[in-house]
VEXDREN-2710 file (C-alpha; in Angstrom, 1 decimal):
% VEXDREN-2710
k/r/px/py/pz
1/MET/-97.7/24.5/9.8
2/GLU/-96.3/21.6/8.0
3/LYS/-92.9/23.2/7.1
4/GLY/-91.7/23.6/3.4
5/ARG/-89.3/21.6/1.0
6/PHE/-86.0/22.2/-0.1
7/PHE/-84.8/21.0/-3.7
8/ALA/-81.1/21.5/-5.0
9/VAL/-81.9/21.9/-8.9
10/GLY/-79.8/21.0/-11.6
11/VAL/-80.5/23.0/-14.7
12/GLY/-78.0/21.2/-16.7
13/PRO/-75.0/22.6/-18.7
14/GLY/-76.7/25.7/-20.5
15/ASP/-78.8/24.7/-23.3
16/PRO/-82.5/25.1/-21.8
17/GLU/-83.2/22.0/-23.9
18/LEU/-81.0/19.8/-21.9
19/MET/-83.1/20.7/-18.6
20/THR/-84.6/17.5/-17.3
21/ILE/-88.4/16.8/-16.8
22/LYS/-88.0/16.3/-13.0
23/ALA/-85.8/19.7/-13.2
24/ILE/-88.7/21.6/-15.0
25/LYS/-91.8/20.1/-12.8
26/THR/-90.1/20.7/-9.8
27/ILE/-89.0/24.3/-10.6
28/GLU/-93.0/25.3/-11.7
29/ASN/-94.1/23.3/-8.5
30/ALA/-91.9/25.5/-6.5
31/ASP/-93.4/28.3/-4.1
32/ILE/-89.9/30.1/-4.3
33/ILE/-87.1/30.2/-6.5
34/VAL/-83.6/30.5/-4.8
35/VAL/-80.6/31.8/-7.1
36/PRO/-76.6/32.3/-6.3
37/THR/-75.6/35.8/-7.2
38/THR/-72.1/36.7/-7.4
39/GLU/-69.6/39.6/-7.5
40/THR/-70.6/40.0/-11.1
41/GLY/-74.6/39.9/-10.1
42/ASN/-74.7/37.4/-13.1
43/ASN/-76.6/33.6/-12.6
44/THR/-76.3/31.8/-15.7
45/ALA/-78.8/29.3/-14.0
46/MET/-81.5/31.5/-13.8
47/LYS/-81.1/32.3/-17.9
48/ILE/-81.3/28.5/-18.2
49/ALA/-84.5/28.1/-16.7
50/GLU/-85.8/31.4/-17.4
51/ASP/-88.9/30.2/-19.1
52/TYR/-89.7/28.2/-16.4
53/VAL/-89.6/30.7/-13.4
54/ARG/-92.0/33.4/-14.8
55/ASN/-94.3/34.8/-12.6
56/LYS/-92.3/33.2/-9.5
57/GLU/-91.3/34.6/-6.8
58/ILE/-87.3/35.1/-7.0
59/VAL/-85.0/35.2/-3.9
60/SER/-81.2/35.9/-4.0
61/CYS/-78.5/34.6/-1.9
62/HIS/-75.1/35.9/-2.4
63/MET/-72.2/33.0/-2.8
64/PRO/-68.6/33.8/-4.1
65/MET/-68.1/31.9/-7.3
66/SER/-66.1/28.7/-6.8
67/LYS/-63.0/30.1/-8.3
68/LYS/-62.6/32.1/-5.8
69/LEU/-62.9/29.6/-3.1
70/ALA/-59.5/29.2/-3.1
71/THR/-58.6/32.8/-2.2
72/HIS/-61.1/33.5/0.5
73/ASN/-60.9/32.2/3.8
74/TRP/-63.4/29.4/4.5
75/GLU/-64.4/31.1/8.0
76/GLU/-66.2/33.9/5.3
77/ILE/-67.3/31.6/2.9
78/GLU/-69.4/29.6/5.8
79/ASN/-70.7/32.5/6.6
80/TYR/-72.1/32.9/3.1
81/HIS/-73.4/29.6/3.2
82/ASN/-75.0/29.9/6.9
83/GLU/-76.8/33.3/5.7
84/SER/-78.1/31.6/2.9
85/ALA/-79.2/28.9/5.0
86/ASP/-80.8/31.0/7.4
87/ILE/-82.9/33.1/4.9
88/ILE/-84.1/29.7/3.0
89/GLY/-84.9/28.1/6.4
90/LYS/-87.6/30.9/7.2
91/LEU/-89.3/30.7/4.1
92/LEU/-89.6/26.8/4.5
93/ASP/-90.5/27.5/7.9
94/ASP/-93.4/29.3/6.5
95/GLY/-94.2/26.0/4.4
96/LYS/-92.8/27.2/1.3
97/ASP/-91.3/24.7/-1.0
98/VAL/-87.7/26.4/-2.4
99/ALA/-86.0/25.6/-5.8
100/PHE/-82.6/26.3/-5.4
101/LEU/-81.1/26.6/-8.9
102/THR/-77.6/25.3/-10.4
103/LEU/-75.7/25.2/-12.9
104/GLY/-75.0/21.3/-14.1
105/ASP/-75.4/18.6/-11.4
106/PRO/-75.8/20.1/-7.6
107/THR/-73.8/16.9/-6.8
108/VAL/-70.7/18.1/-8.8
109/TYR/-68.5/21.3/-7.0
110/SER/-71.8/22.9/-6.6
111/THR/-72.3/25.8/-4.0
112/VAL/-75.7/24.5/-3.4
113/MET/-74.6/21.5/-1.5
114/TYR/-73.3/23.5/1.4
115/VAL/-76.7/25.1/2.1
116/HIS/-78.1/21.7/1.2
117/ARG/-76.4/20.1/4.1
118/ILE/-76.9/22.7/6.6
119/LEU/-80.7/22.9/6.2
120/ASP/-80.6/19.2/6.2
121/LYS/-78.9/19.2/9.6
122/ARG/-81.1/21.4/11.0
123/GLY/-84.1/18.9/10.2
124/TYR/-85.8/20.6/7.0
125/HIS/-86.8/18.1/4.1
126/THR/-84.2/18.1/1.4
127/GLU/-84.0/16.6/-2.2
128/ILE/-81.3/16.7/-5.3
129/VAL/-82.6/16.9/-8.6
130/SER/-80.0/15.9/-11.0
131/GLY/-78.8/17.3/-13.6
132/ILE/-77.0/16.9/-16.9
133/THR/-73.2/17.8/-16.2
134/SER/-71.0/20.1/-18.1
135/PHE/-68.3/17.2/-19.0
136/CYS/-71.0/14.8/-19.9
137/ALA/-72.1/17.8/-22.1
138/ALA/-68.8/18.5/-23.4
139/ALA/-67.7/15.0/-24.4
140/ALA/-71.0/15.0/-26.2
141/ARG/-70.3/17.9/-28.2
142/LEU/-66.7/17.0/-29.3
143/ASN/-68.8/13.7/-30.2
144/VAL/-66.7/11.4/-27.9
145/SER/-67.0/8.6/-25.1
146/LEU/-65.4/9.7/-21.7
147/CYS/-64.6/6.2/-20.8
148/GLU/-65.2/2.5/-22.3
149/LYS/-64.8/-0.7/-21.1
150/ASP/-62.5/-0.9/-17.5
151/GLU/-61.5/2.7/-17.8
152/MET/-61.3/5.0/-15.0
153/LEU/-62.8/8.8/-15.3
154/HIS/-61.3/11.4/-13.0
155/ILE/-62.9/14.5/-12.7
156/ILE/-60.1/17.5/-11.6
157/PRO/-61.1/20.9/-10.3
158/ALA/-59.4/24.3/-11.5
159/THR/-57.6/24.3/-7.9
160/PHE/-55.7/21.5/-9.2
161/THR/-52.7/22.9/-9.8
162/ASP/-49.9/20.3/-10.1
163/LEU/-50.2/19.3/-13.9
164/ASP/-47.3/16.9/-13.7
165/LYS/-49.2/14.6/-11.4
166/ILE/-52.2/14.4/-14.0
167/GLU/-50.1/11.9/-15.9
168/GLU/-49.9/9.7/-13.2
169/TYR/-54.3/9.1/-13.5
170/GLU/-55.1/6.0/-15.2
171/GLY/-58.0/6.5/-17.7
172/THR/-59.7/9.8/-18.7
173/LYS/-59.3/13.1/-17.1
174/VAL/-61.2/15.8/-17.2
175/LEU/-60.1/19.4/-15.8
176/MET/-62.9/21.4/-14.9
177/LYS/-63.5/25.1/-15.1
178/SER/-60.1/25.6/-16.7
179/GLY/-60.5/28.9/-18.0
180/LYS/-57.8/30.7/-15.7
181/THR/-55.4/28.6/-16.4
182/ILE/-55.7/26.9/-20.0
183/MET/-52.8/28.4/-21.1
184/LYS/-50.9/26.5/-18.4
185/VAL/-52.9/23.3/-19.7
186/LYS/-52.3/23.7/-22.9
187/GLU/-48.3/24.0/-22.7
188/LYS/-48.6/20.9/-20.7
189/LEU/-51.0/18.8/-22.0
190/SER/-51.4/19.6/-25.7
191/GLU/-48.6/17.4/-27.4
192/ASP/-50.9/14.6/-25.2
193/GLY/-54.1/15.1/-27.5
194/ALA/-56.0/17.0/-24.9
195/MET/-59.7/18.8/-26.2
196/MET/-61.4/21.7/-24.8
197/VAL/-65.2/22.9/-25.3
198/GLU/-65.6/26.2/-24.1
199/LYS/-69.2/27.0/-23.1
200/ALA/-70.7/23.7/-23.5
201/THR/-74.2/23.7/-25.1
202/MET/-74.2/28.0/-23.8
203/PRO/-74.3/30.7/-26.6
204/GLY/-70.8/31.5/-27.5
205/GLU/-69.5/27.8/-27.3
206/LYS/-66.8/26.8/-28.8
207/ILE/-65.0/23.1/-29.5
208/TYR/-61.3/22.4/-30.1
209/LYS/-60.7/19.2/-30.8
210/ASP/-57.2/19.2/-30.8
211/LEU/-55.7/22.1/-28.0
212/ASN/-52.9/23.4/-30.1
213/ASP/-55.8/25.6/-32.0
214/LEU/-56.3/27.4/-28.8
215/ASN/-54.6/30.5/-29.2
216/GLU/-55.9/33.1/-26.6
217/PRO/-57.2/32.2/-22.8
218/SER/-60.7/31.1/-22.8
219/SER/-63.8/31.5/-20.3
220/TYR/-64.4/30.4/-16.6
221/PHE/-66.6/27.9/-18.2
222/SER/-63.7/25.9/-20.3
223/LEU/-63.3/21.9/-19.6
224/VAL/-60.6/19.9/-20.7
225/VAL/-60.7/16.4/-21.8
226/LEU/-57.8/14.0/-22.0
227/HIS/-58.3/10.4/-23.2
228/SER/-55.3/7.8/-22.1
229/LYS/-52.9/7.0/-24.1
230/GLU/-54.3/3.6/-25.3
231/ARG/-57.6/5.7/-26.5
232/GLN/-55.3/8.2/-28.4
233/ALA/-53.8/5.4/-29.9
234/LYS/-56.8/4.2/-31.3
235/LYS/-57.4/7.5/-33.1
END
């Protein structure tokens, strides 16, 4: 029997209308849809793609949320990844095409890539279907460009804690999933012209052109954009 194919599918930042045609076709053609479940049981990627997964077989794989990775034992995390790869591998062995849904783009801080790597090493056919990233969507909602001319772009994860070092990076800085530390970020960067989008393109979206306007902690899906001083001077 010919083995199935594995697709890591990015469903975009939140608005279902921002899903790519490629993502939709891949989901519709897949035999099995895999979604990660977390401690809360919620799955945002599944909700985004709900119009395209009706009447599909859904398989759940437990994955700790990325914000917990820093506090988990990495060996424990790898066990989750291997268990998920084992579940998916059996489906592929049965000739099923599998689409694993993930927020944004699979190549940017996505748990699916750990599973993708394991399956790829095991010799399965694997593909990545790109999606619109949260930071591109946030910039669009702020109505600004991320970088121009020869400016650099730095994507900084939520686990980055040394905010003093951020000023050392030239160009535009993007702080991903900053909700847990947002008040510290505000204290450090609000006078530097930082902006923020919470839940970009999702229900409950909030846009802050000036981080000083933020008066309370924000959700996990919070993203800060800090342009260079040169860009700030042009405003």
